[in-house]
C-alpha positions in Angstrom: -27.4 -12.1 -23.2 -28.6 -11.4 -19.7 -30.3 -8.1 -19.2 -29.4 -6.2 -16.0 -31.7 -3.6 -14.6 -30.5 -1.4 -11.8 -32.9 0.2 -9.3 -32.7 1.8 -5.9 -34.6 0.3 -3.0 -36.7 3.1 -1.6 -37.1 1.4 1.8 -33.4 0.3 2.3 -31.4 2.8 0.3 -29.1 0.1 -1.1 -28.6 -1.2 -4.6 -30.6 -4.2 -5.9 -29.5 -6.0 -9.0 -32.1 -8.0 -11.0 -31.1 -10.3 -13.8 -33.1 -12.2 -16.3 -31.3 -15.4 -14.9 -32.1 -14.6 -11.3 -31.7 -11.9 -8.7 -30.0 -10.9 -5.5 -30.1 -7.8 -3.3 -27.0 -6.3 -1.7 -29.2 -4.6 0.9 -30.3 -7.9 2.3 -26.8 -8.6 3.5 -25.0 -5.3 3.3 -26.6 -3.6 6.3 -25.3 -0.2 7.6 -23.7 -2.0 10.5 -21.8 -4.3 8.1 -20.8 -1.4 5.9 -19.4 0.3 8.9 -17.5 -2.9 9.9 -16.0 -3.3 6.4 -14.9 0.3 6.3 -13.4 0.1 9.7 -11.6 -3.2 8.7 -10.2 -1.6 5.6 -8.9 1.6 7.3 -7.6 -0.5 10.2 -5.7 -2.7 7.7 -4.2 0.4 6.1 -3.1 1.8 9.4 -1.6 -1.5 10.6 0.3 -1.9 7.3 1.7 1.6 7.7 2.8 0.8 11.2 4.3 -2.5 10.0 6.1 -0.6 7.2 7.5 2.0 9.6 8.4 -0.5 12.2 10.3 -2.6 9.6 12.3 0.4 8.7 13.1 1.4 12.3 14.0 -2.0 13.5 16.0 -2.9 10.5 18.1 0.2 10.8 18.8 -0.7 14.4 19.3 -4.5 14.1 20.5 -5.2 10.5 24.0 -3.9 9.8 23.6 -4.0 6.0 20.3 -2.1 5.9 22.0 1.3 5.8 24.0 0.2 2.7 20.9 -0.6 0.7 19.8 1.7 -2.1 16.6 3.8 -1.7 14.7 1.4 -4.0 16.0 -1.7 -2.0 15.0 -0.1 1.3 11.5 0.5 0.0 11.2 -3.1 -1.2 12.7 -4.3 2.1 10.1 -2.3 4.1 7.2 -3.4 1.7 8.0 -7.0 2.4 7.8 -6.3 6.1 4.2 -5.3 6.0 3.6 -7.9 3.3 4.7 -10.6 5.8 2.6 -9.0 8.6 -0.5 -9.0 6.3 0.1 -12.6 5.2 0.5 -13.9 8.8 -2.7 -12.2 9.9 -4.8 -13.2 6.9 -3.6 -16.9 6.8 -3.9 -17.3 10.6 -7.4 -15.9 10.7 -8.4 -18.0 7.6 -7.0 -21.2 9.2 -8.9 -20.5 12.4 -12.2 -19.7 10.7 -12.1 -22.7 8.3 -10.6 -25.5 10.5 -11.0 -24.5 14.2 -14.1 -22.4 14.5 -17.8 -23.5 14.2 -18.6 -20.9 11.4 -18.4 -23.5 8.6 -19.5 -26.5 10.7 -20.8 -29.3 8.4 -23.5 -30.1 11.0 -25.1 -26.6 10.5 -28.4 -26.4 8.8 -27.4 -23.4 6.8 -26.1 -23.9 3.3 -22.3 -23.6 3.1 -22.3 -20.7 0.6 -24.2 -18.5 3.0 -22.2 -19.1 6.1 -20.2 -16.2 7.5 -19.3 -14.4 10.7 -18.3 -11.0 12.0 -14.7 -12.2 12.0 -14.9 -13.5 8.4 -16.3 -10.1 7.4 -13.4 -8.4 9.1 -10.8 -10.6 7.5 -12.2 -10.1 4.0 -12.4 -6.4 4.7 -8.6 -6.3 4.9 -8.5 -6.2 1.1 -6.1 -8.4 -0.8 -4.4 -7.8 -4.2 -4.9 -8.8 -7.8 -7.7 -11.1 -8.8 -8.8 -11.5 -5.1 -10.0 -7.9 -4.8 -13.0 -8.3 -7.1 -13.8 -11.7 -5.6 -13.6 -10.4 -2.0 -15.8 -7.4 -2.9 -18.5 -9.7 -4.4 -18.3 -12.0 -1.4 -18.6 -9.1 1.0 -21.6 -7.5 -0.7 -23.5 -10.7 -1.3 -22.5 -12.5 2.0 -21.8 -15.7 0.0 -18.9 -18.1 -0.5 -16.8 -16.8 2.4 -15.4 -20.3 2.9 -13.8 -20.4 -0.5 -12.4 -16.9 -0.3 -10.8 -17.8 3.0 -9.3 -21.0 1.5 -7.6 -18.8 -1.2 -6.4 -16.3 1.4 -4.9 -19.1 3.5 -2.5 -19.7 0.6 -0.8 -16.4 1.7 0.9 -18.5 4.5 3.7 -19.1 1.9 4.4 -15.4 1.6 6.7 -15.1 4.7 9.0 -17.8 3.1 9.1 -15.9 -0.2 10.0 -12.7 1.6 12.6 -14.3 3.8 14.2 -15.8 0.6 14.4 -12.2 -0.8 15.9 -10.9 2.5 18.6 -13.6 2.6 19.4 -13.0 -1.1 19.8 -9.3 -0.8 21.9 -9.8 2.4 24.3 -12.1 0.4 23.3 -15.2 2.4 22.3 -17.5 -0.4 24.9 -20.1 0.7 23.7 -20.2 4.3 21.8 -23.1 5.9 18.9 -20.8 6.7 18.5 -20.1 3.0 18.4 -23.8 2.2 16.0 -24.7 5.0 13.8 -21.7 4.0 13.7 -23.0 0.4 12.6 -26.5 1.6 10.0 -24.9 3.8 8.7 -22.8 0.9 8.5 -26.0 -1.3 6.5 -27.9 1.3 4.4 -24.9 2.3 3.6 -24.2 -1.4 2.7 -27.9 -1.9 0.3 -27.9 1.0 -1.2 -24.3 0.8 -1.3 -23.8 -2.9 -1.5 -27.2 -4.5 -3.2 -29.6 -2.1 -5.5 -26.9 -0.7 -6.7 -25.9 -4.1 -7.4 -29.5 -5.0 -9.5 -29.7 -1.8 -11.2 -26.4 -2.8 -12.3 -27.8 -6.1 -13.3 -31.1 -4.5 -15.4 -29.2 -1.9 -17.1 -27.1 -4.7 -17.9 -30.3 -6.6 -19.3 -32.1 -3.6 -21.4 -29.1 -2.7 -22.3 -28.2 -6.2 -26.1 -28.1 -5.6 -25.5 -25.4 -2.9 -22.9 -23.6 -5.0 -25.3 -23.3 -7.9 -27.5 -21.1 -5.7 -24.8 -18.3 -5.9 -25.9 -15.5 -8.3 -24.6 -16.2 -11.8 -21.7 -13.7 -12.0 -20.6 -14.8 -8.6 -20.8 -18.5 -9.6 -18.6 -18.0 -12.7 -16.2 -15.9 -10.7 -15.9 -18.7 -8.1 -15.0 -21.1 -10.8 -12.7 -18.9 -12.9 -10.6 -17.1 -10.3 -9.4 -20.1 -8.4 -8.8 -21.9 -11.7 -6.5 -19.1 -12.9 -4.7 -18.9 -9.5 -4.3 -22.7 -9.5 -2.5 -22.6 -12.9 -0.3 -19.8 -11.6 0.4 -21.8 -8.4 1.4 -24.9 -10.5 3.7 -22.8 -12.7 5.5 -21.2 -9.7 5.6 -24.6 -7.8 7.5 -26.0 -10.8 10.0 -23.1 -10.6 10.4 -23.4 -6.8 11.0 -27.2 -7.2 13.7 -26.6 -9.8 15.3 -23.9 -7.6 15.3 -26.2 -4.6 16.9 -29.1 -6.5 19.5 -26.7 -7.9 20.3 -25.3 -4.4 20.5 -28.7 -2.7 22.7 -30.1 -5.5 25.0 -27.1 -5.2 25.2 -27.4 -1.4 25.9 -31.1 -1.6 28.7 -30.4 -4.2 30.3 -27.7 -2.0 30.1 -30.0 1.0 31.8 -32.8 -0.9 34.5 -30.5 -2.1 
């Protein structure tokens, strides 16, 4: 079993972890400036989510006739999905830009892929996510490693607006509307691209860069393998349910049209 010794760096004032299987120092990446950036990103994210939650409540009360008829619990869920959509749009858009449009993870760069990052990627990861992602994001922020893979996982949040719209239409009694059907098709296609194909590409990328990936500290390496694997299984399970629901909805719509 690996033995971990914890000691404080007298010069830097940050924590350094040394393992029998290797070592890494948080203070080498987590400078005071970066810590300030992360804290600012976290609190900014909280403030913007509160603004999105409040704005959803105000705008819905003014523009959506049925909003006032919702129960207190339904209103809370309605507003929660408002800032959930805002968060998903921000995170997925920023992730897409960083991975595919910016030069941060340029293949021609001399720096190994696991160590590539930028101020924007630090900011995006600072807007903390939920569930399994929180631990992974924290490790990535503190170590400055595998930002590209965390961003790939966060890009899968691009399907969240479709999930939320489905709930909105359902609660509004519009399950038979064309918008509900087209949203279901969009959710199916979006899930296929962002949560099935993208994860296939993620594992392919890890495999083709395995020599570099193995340079990640051991706990981070196993986290990188296990967390996306668990999420991939969950994505496949929900994709199967989404596909069944879409087929059921399309069949029902076709039957009603024929009648």
